[in-house]
Structures are given as structure tokens and as C-alpha cells.
C-alpha positions, 0 to 999 in steps of 0.5 A, a space after each residue: 262705560 257710556 260715552 256720555 260719562 267719559 271725560 274729554 280725554 277718554 273721548 279723544 282716545 276713543 276718537 283716535 281709534 275710529 276709522 276714517 269713514 266713521 269720523 266723516 259720518 260723525 261730522 255729517 250726522 253728529 250723534 252728540 256723543 263727541 265734541 265735533 272739534 275733536 272729530 274734525 281735528 282727528 279727521 284732518 290729522 288722518 288726511 294729512 298722514 295719508 297725504 304724507 304717505 302718498 307723497 313719500 311713495 310717489 317720491 320713492 317711485 320717481 327716484 327708482 
């Protein structure tokens, strides 16, 4: 199925599988295949998860 024929839910599912670099590239150079608000929201979510992991790792290292 072509991306243009997908529902917004299907596009969101596809976006969730995209690597971080692909999300950033889509924001820099939009293909028009995805709503930018979904790309931006997913990128923010990924970056927040990465910050959380880094904070947990730092806390574990400082407590040992």
C-alpha cells in the first residue's frame, strides 16, 4: 500500500518504526507523505526516552 493511501493511524504506526535520523531528515526535508506534527511528536518522544535512559544510567553509576 502506498503511503498516500494510508490512514493517519497507519502512518503513525509507520512513523513509530522509523529511526531517529529518518525522523530528523523528514522534518528538515518533508516528503509530504507524513503529517509533520506526527513526525515532530515522535522525535520528541524518542529524545525524551533517550534522556530518561541516560539519566537512569548516570544515577546507577553514581550510586555504585
